[in-house]
Rosetta silent file (secondary structure, phi, psi, omega in degrees, C-alpha in Angstrom):
SEQUENCE: MGTIKIRMMREEDAPAIKEIGDQILHTRQRDYWSIKAQSDRARCPVPPYVAEADGRIVGFIMGDANEGEYGMPGLIGWIDAIGVHPEYQRQGVARMLVETMTAFMHKVGVTKVYTLVNWRDAEMLGFFDKLGFIPGDMINLELKV
SCORE:     score description
SCORE:     0.000 S_00000001
   1 L     0.000  131.911  177.094 -125.087  -55.983   86.007 S_00000001
   2 L   -77.980  179.841  177.552 -123.172  -56.385   89.238 S_00000001
   3 L   -63.635  134.020  179.287 -121.310  -53.646   91.059 S_00000001
   4 E   -90.441  130.785  177.490 -118.505  -52.211   88.940 S_00000001
   5 E  -120.242  130.307  176.460 -115.093  -51.982   90.574 S_00000001
   6 E  -102.094  131.991  178.105 -112.220  -50.074   88.931 S_00000001
   7 E  -145.353  167.356  176.297 -108.687  -51.216   89.742 S_00000001
   8 E   -67.511  143.626  179.790 -105.198  -51.070   88.280 S_00000001
   9 L   -68.206  145.007  174.793 -104.553  -53.560   85.517 S_00000001
  10 L  -119.402  161.144 -177.604 -102.507  -56.665   86.279 S_00000001
  11 H   -56.989  -38.409 -178.078 -100.552  -58.884   83.907 S_00000001
  12 H   -71.106   -5.665  177.082 -103.068  -61.710   84.239 S_00000001
  13 H   -79.822  -13.356 -173.536 -105.790  -59.383   82.889 S_00000001
  14 H   -54.371  -44.963  179.734 -104.296  -59.500   79.369 S_00000001
  15 H   -60.770  -38.858  179.240 -106.437  -62.400   78.023 S_00000001
  16 H   -68.759  -37.554  177.680 -109.673  -60.690   79.096 S_00000001
  17 H   -64.851  -43.075  177.831 -108.514  -57.392   77.583 S_00000001
  18 H   -60.020  -43.972  179.876 -107.670  -59.163   74.331 S_00000001
  19 H   -60.675  -44.682  178.665 -111.127  -60.768   74.272 S_00000001
  20 H   -64.216  -46.284  179.224 -112.851  -57.402   74.760 S_00000001
  21 H   -58.252  -43.963  178.756 -110.633  -55.756   72.148 S_00000001
  22 H   -63.029  -39.842 -178.311 -111.348  -58.511   69.631 S_00000001
  23 H   -68.866  -42.597 -176.197 -115.105  -58.250   70.246 S_00000001
  24 H   -79.575  -25.626  178.608 -115.388  -54.493   69.912 S_00000001
  25 H   -95.332   -8.872 -178.868 -113.041  -54.255   66.913 S_00000001
  26 L    56.568   37.546  177.089 -114.396  -57.423   65.273 S_00000001
  27 L  -142.860  170.647  172.694 -110.851  -58.609   64.568 S_00000001
  28 L  -107.753  117.762 -174.549 -108.211  -60.810   66.086 S_00000001
  29 L   -96.853   14.988 -178.661 -105.295  -58.681   67.272 S_00000001
  30 L    51.458 -119.080 -176.308 -102.970  -61.576   68.132 S_00000001
  31 L   -99.920   10.843 -174.987 -100.750  -60.388   70.996 S_00000001
  32 H   -52.955  -51.153 -173.911 -101.349  -56.645   70.586 S_00000001
  33 H   -66.404  -38.445  178.027 -103.356  -56.131   73.785 S_00000001
  34 H   -65.076  -45.165  179.718 -100.986  -58.173   75.935 S_00000001
  35 H   -64.479  -42.923 -179.783  -97.948  -56.340   74.591 S_00000001
  36 H   -63.031  -44.554  179.960  -99.652  -52.966   74.981 S_00000001
  37 H   -61.807  -44.459  179.118 -100.685  -53.708   78.562 S_00000001
  38 H   -64.087  -43.121 -179.696  -97.157  -54.812   79.495 S_00000001
  39 H   -63.132  -45.665 -179.041  -95.625  -51.802   77.766 S_00000001
  40 H   -62.761  -41.833 -179.405  -97.966  -49.330   79.445 S_00000001
  41 H   -67.349  -34.322 -174.574  -97.289  -50.758   82.906 S_00000001
  42 H   -76.664  -35.708 -169.867  -93.528  -50.755   82.362 S_00000001
  43 H  -113.370  -12.850 -166.680  -92.962  -47.234   81.022 S_00000001
  44 L  -105.567  137.924  175.885  -95.860  -45.035   81.921 S_00000001
  45 L   -74.390  -12.228  179.405  -96.473  -42.987   85.063 S_00000001
  46 L  -103.176  116.203 -177.709 -100.235  -43.415   84.502 S_00000001
  47 L   -71.774  146.185  170.365 -101.382  -46.944   85.303 S_00000001
  48 L   -75.219  151.509 -177.542 -103.795  -48.760   83.009 S_00000001
  49 E  -124.079  156.766  172.006 -107.094  -49.682   84.664 S_00000001
  50 E  -127.056  156.932  172.631 -109.715  -52.390   84.323 S_00000001
  51 E  -108.786  132.779  178.903 -113.360  -52.525   85.289 S_00000001
  52 E  -117.250  142.663  172.294 -114.584  -55.670   87.041 S_00000001
  53 E  -142.804  130.556  178.758 -118.126  -56.914   87.523 S_00000001
  54 L    52.757   38.349  175.827 -119.046  -60.217   89.109 S_00000001
  55 L    77.559    9.261  178.798 -115.384  -61.252   89.167 S_00000001
  56 E  -126.916  151.428  178.020 -114.744  -60.724   85.449 S_00000001
  57 E   -74.348  126.261 -178.921 -113.020  -58.000   83.481 S_00000001
  58 E  -121.516   -3.249  178.180 -115.640  -55.985   81.582 S_00000001
  59 E  -169.067  165.109  179.580 -113.618  -52.970   80.490 S_00000001
  60 E  -153.592  159.825  173.118 -110.186  -51.396   80.298 S_00000001
  61 E  -147.631  140.163  177.959 -108.428  -48.092   79.681 S_00000001
  62 E  -132.486  141.581 -179.142 -104.817  -47.344   78.858 S_00000001
  63 E  -155.184 -168.774 -173.839 -103.130  -43.978   78.679 S_00000001
  64 E  -155.925  166.637  172.410  -99.964  -42.022   79.144 S_00000001
  65 E  -143.557  132.763 -178.977  -98.602  -38.699   80.385 S_00000001
  66 E  -142.198  151.832  177.409  -95.692  -36.807   78.881 S_00000001
  67 E  -104.565  130.311  175.564  -94.177  -33.381   79.239 S_00000001
  68 L    73.005   12.361 -179.065  -93.514  -31.274   76.176 S_00000001
  69 H   -70.060  140.628  179.013  -94.629  -33.952   73.716 S_00000001
  70 H    56.714   28.198  177.888  -95.530  -32.720   70.221 S_00000001
  71 H    74.149    8.464 -179.653  -94.513  -29.210   71.223 S_00000001
  72 L   -86.069  130.282 -179.250  -97.384  -28.919   73.708 S_00000001
  73 L   -73.129  148.496  175.464  -96.432  -27.057   76.912 S_00000001
  74 L    82.919  179.771  179.050  -96.851  -28.691   80.298 S_00000001
  75 E   -86.032  117.914 -178.913  -97.639  -32.227   81.326 S_00000001
  76 E  -115.421  150.464  179.290 -100.306  -33.640   79.028 S_00000001
  77 E  -107.887  156.499  177.504 -102.236  -36.881   79.240 S_00000001
  78 E  -131.857  136.147  166.684 -103.336  -39.276   76.521 S_00000001
  79 E  -101.235  112.069 -175.764 -106.081  -41.854   76.468 S_00000001
  80 E   -87.274  -42.018 -173.577 -104.700  -44.456   74.062 S_00000001
  81 E  -150.591  139.953  176.026 -107.232  -47.253   74.281 S_00000001
  82 E  -145.932  138.766  178.621 -110.556  -47.865   75.940 S_00000001
  83 E  -152.223  143.837  177.413 -112.871  -50.831   75.606 S_00000001
  84 E  -132.160  133.642  177.958 -115.981  -52.176   77.277 S_00000001
  85 L   -53.630  137.207 -177.580 -117.434  -55.647   76.791 S_00000001
  86 H   -51.335  -35.162  179.943 -120.565  -55.393   74.584 S_00000001
  87 H   -68.519  -15.889 -175.896 -122.795  -56.737   77.383 S_00000001
  88 H  -114.586    5.037  178.347 -121.696  -53.836   79.640 S_00000001
  89 L   -70.357  154.803  179.674 -121.769  -50.943   77.177 S_00000001
  90 L    62.122   29.807  178.173 -124.054  -47.968   77.816 S_00000001
  91 L  -126.928   14.354  176.389 -124.048  -48.653   81.552 S_00000001
  92 L    91.133    1.186 -177.201 -121.461  -46.107   82.700 S_00000001
  93 H   -65.717  -48.689 -179.148 -118.412  -48.389   82.673 S_00000001
  94 H   -61.877  -40.787  177.750 -116.417  -46.334   80.151 S_00000001
  95 H   -59.420  -45.034  179.542 -117.272  -43.124   82.006 S_00000001
  96 H   -61.364  -41.529  179.619 -115.986  -44.641   85.273 S_00000001
  97 H   -63.722  -47.575  179.999 -112.771  -45.733   83.561 S_00000001
  98 H   -62.661  -44.818 -178.873 -112.151  -42.292   82.012 S_00000001
  99 H   -64.010  -37.490  177.896 -112.952  -40.500   85.271 S_00000001
 100 H   -65.442  -47.303 -178.190 -110.599  -42.771   87.239 S_00000001
 101 H   -66.292  -44.705 -177.732 -107.741  -42.270   84.786 S_00000001
 102 H   -68.789  -31.308  175.197 -108.207  -38.518   84.422 S_00000001
 103 H   -63.893  -42.115  177.521 -108.424  -38.090   88.217 S_00000001
 104 H   -64.395  -44.558  179.345 -105.073  -39.857   88.541 S_00000001
 105 H   -57.754  -43.737  179.035 -103.627  -37.720   85.734 S_00000001
 106 H   -58.833  -42.376 -179.336 -104.800  -34.586   87.513 S_00000001
 107 H   -61.291  -32.691 -178.488 -103.085  -35.720   90.740 S_00000001
 108 L   -92.717    7.130  172.498  -99.725  -36.059   88.933 S_00000001
 109 L    99.729   11.141  177.423 -100.014  -32.610   87.346 S_00000001
 110 L   -65.942  135.455 -179.234 -101.546  -33.255   83.915 S_00000001
 111 L  -102.281  -25.835  177.227 -103.070  -30.055   82.544 S_00000001
 112 E  -145.063  148.561  176.837 -104.855  -31.427   79.441 S_00000001
 113 E  -120.139  131.662 -179.931 -105.939  -34.874   78.286 S_00000001
 114 E  -116.027  156.893  169.611 -106.039  -35.806   74.612 S_00000001
 115 E  -152.804  165.179  176.680 -107.392  -38.754   72.688 S_00000001
 116 L  -113.211  135.171  178.932 -107.922  -39.649   69.039 S_00000001
 117 L  -135.189  136.898  174.966 -111.346  -40.544   67.675 S_00000001
 118 L   -61.363  125.740 -174.931 -112.330  -41.397   64.112 S_00000001
 119 L   -64.726  -14.181  176.968 -114.309  -38.350   62.974 S_00000001
 120 L   -90.245   -5.611 -177.515 -116.921  -40.678   61.420 S_00000001
 121 L   -91.789   82.501 -176.038 -117.543  -42.450   64.732 S_00000001
 122 H   -58.891  -35.612 -178.970 -120.480  -40.402   66.004 S_00000001
 123 H   -63.277  -47.782  179.610 -120.970  -42.678   69.009 S_00000001
 124 H   -68.419  -39.601  177.040 -117.414  -42.192   70.319 S_00000001
 125 H   -60.147  -42.757  178.259 -117.472  -38.474   69.516 S_00000001
 126 H   -64.100  -40.915  179.019 -120.720  -38.182   71.468 S_00000001
 127 H   -59.565  -52.211 -177.824 -119.288  -40.147   74.389 S_00000001
 128 H   -68.133  -31.916  175.631 -116.231  -37.918   74.727 S_00000001
 129 H   -60.943  -43.959  179.415 -118.364  -34.804   74.194 S_00000001
 130 H   -62.753  -26.668  178.339 -120.527  -35.807   77.182 S_00000001
 131 L   -85.369   -3.687  177.642 -117.355  -36.060   79.264 S_00000001
 132 L   100.320    3.710  177.881 -116.370  -32.512   78.320 S_00000001
 133 L   -71.449  143.424  177.774 -113.785  -33.202   75.616 S_00000001
 134 L  -131.051  163.591  175.694 -113.605  -30.577   72.874 S_00000001
 135 L   -57.674  136.086 -176.460 -111.598  -30.354   69.626 S_00000001
 136 L   -98.493 -169.276 -176.248 -107.983  -29.627   70.543 S_00000001
 137 L   -84.520  -10.950 -175.855 -105.104  -27.709   69.025 S_00000001
 138 L   -96.340  156.010  175.862 -103.505  -30.656   67.222 S_00000001
 139 L  -117.749  131.470  176.968 -104.275  -32.067   63.801 S_00000001
 140 L   -72.806  127.973  174.938 -104.029  -35.788   63.147 S_00000001
 141 L  -119.641  148.677  178.188 -101.641  -36.591   60.265 S_00000001
 142 L  -138.495  156.384  177.904 -101.102  -40.003   58.721 S_00000001
 143 L  -137.169  121.966  176.507  -98.703  -41.681   56.308 S_00000001
 144 L   -79.243  131.951  179.179  -99.484  -44.982   54.615 S_00000001
 145 L  -123.906    0.000    0.000  -96.475  -47.321   54.621 S_00000001
């Protein structure tokens, strides 16, 4: 593995992000990742980031920051999506991405960062636990439509 560099996402990164997303989710998401990347850059005060190694995109993270959302006081951050190419997993890439994003969030006044994880996904729960995430005050609700 080459040196990992974290930088802000650019529009031309969308195809590589889509490829990583498709590989880790084992599905084809059509234009989801491109639309999400464009949307995040356009509306969000927290920039999305990518991880590069040897001139190729090997990971990404997207998030948001909002004040007073869901009745939570203060400016809170969200990690919406994170992905690392299978060849680069378990090498610290995701940790670097989370640390870069949360450091930026802290600089703009975020007091807490939230994310959603499937409670059956022990690997992701373990990952976020190692970063210091704990169960929060909110409960995930869903409605099938």
